[in-house]
N, C-alpha and C positions, 0 to 999 in steps of 0.2 A: 573745625580746626581753628585754633586760636593763633593769631600772628602777633609776635612781639617785635617792636622796633626799638633797637638800642642806638641812642644818640649821645655821643660824648660832647660835652660843652664846657669850654674854658673861655671865660670873658665874651659871652655871646649874648649879652642883654639886648642888643639891637636886632639880631637875627631871629631869636627864638619866637617872638610873637607870630610873625608871618609863617615861619617854618612849621610850628606846631599846630596852628589853627588850620593851615592848608592841608597838612597831613591828616589831621582829625576829620576835616570835612570830606576829604577824598575817601578814606577808609569807611566812614559812616555811610556815605552815599552808596558805596559798593556793598554795604551790609557785611563787612568783614569783621568778625569778632577779633578784637585786638587790644593791646596795651602799647602805650608809648612810654618807654623807659629812658629817662634822661639821666645821665651821670653828670652832675655838676662837679667838675674836676678842681674843686677848691678855688673857684673863681675869685678874682680880686675886685671885680666890678659888681653890678647889681644883678647878676645872673640869678642868684638864689631868690631875691625878691620878685623878680619877673616870673620865675617858675611858680612861686607861691600864688601870685595873682592869676596866672594862666590855669592853675589846677582847679580854680573856682569855675573856669569856663569850660574846661576840657575834662570830662569825667573819667576818661581812660588814661589820663596822664599820671605817671608815677615818677618820682624823682628822688634821688639820694645824693648826698655829697660825699665824694671820695676824699677823705682827709689825707691820703698819701699812702705810698708814693704816688706822685702825679706824673702826668704825661699822657699823650694820646692813647698809646697801647694799654696802659694801666686803666684809663677811663673806660675804654671799650670792654676790657676784660672784666672790670667791675660789673658792668651790665650783663655780660655774658654768663657771669656766675649767679645772676639773680633773676633773670627773666622768667616768665611763667608760661609762655606760649608753647605750641607744638612746633612752630616754626620761628625763626628769628632772622631779622635783617639788620644790617648795620647801615645807618644813614648819617649824613653830616648835618650839623646844626645850622648851616648857612643856606640851606635850600639849594645847594648845587645839584642834589639829586632830586628828581621829579617824582612826586608821590604817585602819578599816574603810571610811571614805570614800575613802581613797587607793586601796584596791583597786577600788572603783567607778570612780574616775577612769581607772585603768589599763585596766580591762576595756573601758570605753567607748571609749578611744583606739584600742584594738586592733579592737574591733567595727566602728567606722566609719572607721578609718584617718584619724583627725582629727590635725591638726597641734598643737592645744592642747585641753586640757579645763580649763574654768573652774568653780570652785565658786561657789555662791550660798547665803548664809545667810538671805536675805530673801524667798524664793519658797516655794511649796508644797513641803513635804518638808524644807526647811531649818529650822534652829533655832539659837538662842543661849541659853546658860545663864550667868547672872550677868554679863550685859554691862553695864558702867557706863552710867548714863543719859546723862551729858553726851557720853561718847564715842559713844554710839549716835546721838544727835541730829546730831552733827557728821558721822559716818559717812554718815548718810542724806542730809544736805545735799550732801555732797561727791559722792556717787554720783549724786544727782539732776542736779547740774551737769554731771557727765561725760555722763550719758545725753542731756541737752538739747544740749550742744555737738557731740557726735559722732552724735547721732540713733540711739542704741542702744536696744535692748530689754533688754540685759543690765544688772543692777542692783547688781553687787558688784565693780566693777573694782578697788577698793582692797584686796580680800581677797588676802592673800599666797599662800594655798593654791591653787596651780594646777600643771598638768602640761603639759610641752612635749616634742615630738620634739627629738632632738639637732639635726637640720637646721633646725628652726624657731628654736632658741636661737642657732644660728650666724647666722641671718638677722636677728636682732634687735640684733646688735653694730654699733657699739661701745656699751657701756653708759654711761650718763651719771650715774646717780643714786648718790651716796654714802650716802644715808640711806633712810628708810622710803618715800620717794617712788619707789624702785625697784619697789615693788608695783604702782604705777600705770603705770610706764614699760613694763614687759614686756607686759602684755595690750594696752595702747593701741597700742604698736608693731606687735604681732601683728595686731590688727584692721585698722589703717591699711594695713599692707603686704600684706593679702589672704590671711593664713593662715586655714585653716578651723578652727572650734572648736565644741565642744559644751559645754552647760551642765548641771551636775549639782548638785542640792541637796546641801548638807553642813551639819554641825553645827559649833558653835564653843563652847568651855567656857573660862571664865576660869581663869587659872592658879591653882594651889594654893600655889606657893612663890614667894618673891621678889617683885619689882615689874616692871611693864611698862617696857620701854626706850623706848616711843614717847612723846615729849614734844610734845603737841599744839601748844603755843605756838610751837614752833620749826619746825613742818612746813608751816604754811599756804602761805608763799611758795614753798617747794620743790615742793609738789604743783602749785601754779599754774604754775611754770616748766615742769614736765613736761607738764602739760595743754596749755599753749600751744605748746611745742615740737612735740608730736605733732599738734596742730591745724594748725600751719604746714606740717609735712611733708605732711599730707593735702591741703592746699589748693594748695601751690606746688611740691612735689617732682616733679610730673609723672610719677609712677610709678617714679622712679629706684631706689627701695628695695623695690619690689613683689616678692613671691614669684615666683621664676622657674618657669614651668610646664614 
């Protein structure tokens, strides 16, 4: 089973060398057939040139430039429309997600034949390193609201780091979110539509280089839109989008 890793990258020239070489080394050591698909989201720095150099060193690296529209959600969606694997994971370009955790996700998916594997940073075994205090408070509040509205035990829906079967990803289309709210859209749709999932603790480490692309002030209403969209589907769609058994 081939694993694809979709990584959106906007102005990540400093982060990509360590991220991609570490990811490739880890997956190769574990003998996991894979591709690393990077979406260069029309970067204004030397991200494209860095990717061209890295492709000479990493045989499983594939990259394309998204000419537009641009934004985190669009960049991830660009990769999700083009990956070649049987499973696909979304990871960040800044190495905030640990490739060792990705291996755990992949093994768990195969072991239980799960449609999805979701990471959690906030349960036993999970951890965060240098997580900004304000961002943490907002994150916990947002996930608490999601848990209450959807009556979930899972506590980290907004975590982008997740893995899906190809068939699952096809069942979540069409994608709606052009921004970071895509990180909420994908798991909520999967849960509402009846796809099976496992939860695996994972770690998160703040970026070493550059700055976060997430602008909290801009995202509140967009997260709320996706929350309500998925709630309305759950209440009123009468199973029209449910996973076909």
